[in-house]
C-alpha positions in Angstrom: -28.7 -23.9 -7.6 -25.9 -21.3 -7.5 -23.7 -20.3 -4.5 -25.3 -17.4 -2.6 -22.7 -14.6 -2.1 -25.1 -11.7 -1.6 -23.9 -10.9 2.0 -20.2 -10.9 0.8 -21.2 -8.7 -2.1 -22.7 -6.1 0.3 -19.7 -6.3 2.6 -17.4 -5.7 -0.4 -19.4 -2.7 -1.6 -19.5 -1.0 1.7 -15.9 -1.9 2.6 -14.5 -0.6 -0.7 -16.5 2.6 -0.4 -15.5 3.2 3.3 -11.9 2.5 2.4 -12.0 5.0 -0.5 -13.7 7.7 1.6 -11.1 7.2 4.4 -8.4 8.6 2.0 -10.1 12.0 2.1 -11.2 12.2 5.8 -8.7 14.0 8.1 -7.9 12.4 11.5 -10.3 9.5 11.2 -9.2 8.6 7.7 -6.8 5.9 8.8 -9.5 4.3 11.0 -12.0 4.3 8.1 -9.4 2.9 5.7 -8.7 0.1 8.2 -12.4 -0.7 8.6 -12.8 -0.8 4.8 -9.9 -3.1 4.4 -11.3 -5.5 7.0 -14.8 -5.5 5.5 -13.4 -6.3 2.0 -11.1 -8.9 3.5 -14.1 -10.6 5.2 -16.0 -10.5 2.0 -13.2 -12.1 0.0 -12.7 -14.7 2.7 -16.4 -15.6 2.5 -16.4 -15.8 -1.3 -13.2 -17.9 -1.2 -14.6 -20.4 1.3 -17.8 -20.8 -0.7 -16.2 -21.3 -4.1 -13.1 -23.1 -2.7 -10.7 -20.6 -4.1 -8.7 -18.6 -1.6 -6.6 -16.6 -4.0 -8.5 -13.3 -3.6 -8.3 -13.4 0.1 -4.6 -14.5 0.1 -3.6 -11.7 -2.3 -5.6 -9.0 -0.5 -4.2 -10.0 2.9 -0.7 -9.5 1.5 -1.7 -6.2 0.1 -3.1 -5.3 3.5 0.2 -6.2 5.2 2.1 -4.1 2.7 -0.3 -1.2 3.3 0.6 -1.3 7.0 4.2 -0.9 5.9 3.2 2.3 4.0 1.7 3.7 7.2 4.9 2.9 9.1 7.0 4.6 6.4 4.8 7.7 6.5 5.4 8.0 10.2 9.2 7.7 9.6 9.0 10.4 7.0 7.2 12.7 9.4 9.6 12.0 12.2 12.6 12.6 9.9 11.2 15.9 8.6 10.6 17.2 12.1 14.2 16.1 13.0 15.5 18.0 10.0 13.8 21.2 11.0 15.3 20.9 14.5 18.7 21.6 13.1 19.7 18.2 11.7 22.0 18.6 8.7 23.7 21.9 9.6 27.4 22.7 9.2 29.2 23.4 12.5 32.6 24.9 13.1 34.5 23.2 15.9 37.9 23.9 17.5 40.1 21.2 18.7 42.8 21.2 21.4 46.1 19.5 20.8 48.8 18.9 23.4 52.4 19.2 22.1 55.2 17.0 23.3 56.4 19.9 25.4 53.1 19.8 27.4 51.7 22.9 25.8 48.1 23.1 24.8 47.5 24.5 21.3 44.1 25.5 19.9 43.9 24.3 16.3 42.1 26.4 13.6 38.4 25.8 13.3 37.2 23.1 10.9 33.8 22.3 9.6 31.8 19.3 10.6 29.2 18.3 8.1 26.3 16.3 9.5 24.4 14.0 7.2 21.9 15.9 5.1 18.2 15.0 5.7 17.6 15.2 2.0 19.3 11.8 1.4 17.4 10.3 4.3 14.0 11.6 3.1 14.8 10.6 -0.5 15.7 7.1 0.6 12.6 6.7 2.7 10.5 8.0 -0.2 12.1 5.5 -2.6 11.3 2.7 -0.2 7.7 4.1 0.0 7.4 3.8 -3.7 8.6 0.2 -3.7 6.1 -0.8 -1.0 3.3 1.0 -3.0 4.3 -1.0 -6.1 4.1 -4.2 -4.0 0.6 -3.2 -2.7 -0.6 -2.5 -6.3 0.8 -5.8 -7.5 -1.2 -7.8 -4.9 -4.3 -5.7 -5.6 -3.9 -6.5 -9.3 -3.7 -10.2 -8.4 -6.7 -10.0 -6.1 -9.1 -8.4 -8.6 -7.8 -10.5 -11.5 -8.7 -13.6 -9.4 -12.1 -12.1 -8.6 -12.7 -11.6 -12.3 -12.0 -15.3 -13.0 -14.3 -16.3 -10.2 -17.3 -13.9 -10.8 -16.9 -13.0 -14.5 -17.5 -9.4 -13.6 -15.5 -7.3 -16.1 -15.1 -4.4 -13.6 -12.8 -6.5 -11.5 -10.7 -7.2 -14.7 -10.6 -3.4 -15.3 -9.6 -2.8 -11.7 -6.8 -5.3 -12.1 -5.6 -3.6 -15.2 -5.6 -0.1 -13.6 -3.6 -1.4 -10.7 -1.1 -3.0 -13.1 -0.5 0.2 -14.8 -0.5 2.0 -11.5 2.4 -0.2 -10.3 4.3 0.4 -13.6 4.0 4.2 -13.5 4.2 4.7 -9.7 7.8 5.9 -10.1 6.5 9.0 -11.9 3.7 9.4 -9.4 1.0 9.1 -12.1 0.5 5.6 -10.8 -1.2 6.8 -7.7 -3.9 8.3 -9.8 -4.3 5.1 -11.7 -4.5 3.1 -8.5 -7.3 5.5 -7.4 -9.2 4.8 -10.6 -8.6 1.1 -9.9 -10.2 1.5 -6.5 -13.3 3.0 -8.1 -13.6 0.0 -10.4 -13.4 -2.3 -7.3 -16.5 -0.6 -6.0 -18.2 -1.1 -9.4 -17.1 -4.7 -9.4 -18.7 -5.5 -6.1 -21.8 -3.6 -7.1 -22.2 -5.4 -10.4 -21.1 -8.9 -9.4 -23.9 -11.5 -9.3 -25.5 -12.5 -6.0 -25.2 -16.1 -6.9 -22.1 -17.8 -8.5 -22.1 -21.0 -10.5 -20.4 -24.0 -9.0 -17.2 -24.8 -10.8 -15.7 -28.3 -11.3 -13.7 -29.5 -8.4 -10.8 -30.4 -10.6 -10.3 -26.8 -11.7 -6.8 -25.6 -10.8 -6.9 -23.3 -7.8 -3.9 -21.2 -8.6 -4.3 -20.6 -12.3 -2.1 -17.7 -13.5 -3.6 -14.3 -14.0 -2.6 -12.5 -17.2 
């Protein structure tokens, strides 16, 4: 008799759908994305406990933590942009007063004071944002690669591949589209995975590498 994972399958389907929809819903999108993440995390935890393989849960949890970092970075970018519009980065002319040895006060010619340009700040934050997104894509790739090994569902393998190429091409922004496609394959993976999984030998290595 196989291992029943039907409830985890349903949680994974709904969680991945809600998480994807959250990306397009204003205001409540972040809440929906969080709910979707949690549902998928619970599904992976349940599957991992039943098949004695916690790799998908572990990798997805790391992706979740990295995604929180993306939210924090986004908030920093918004704050930095607002600060820039308030006058940060302008050039000011200032006068300085100098007292001579004779006790006279002399006004020196004006000189320019260049504040740091917000462009460099925003560029640095954006670069760090890309790095974090690559880390998220890497752990997503590991998650769905492990799910393919556990379930044999080829859509999980496809999702892992899309996330891999998304991480590679994130620097030219094409990667974000590839990651989106990978998310669609995650939904297909949960939809097509079997409701029962075969029991695997207990001596099977738990952390076999994912190619």
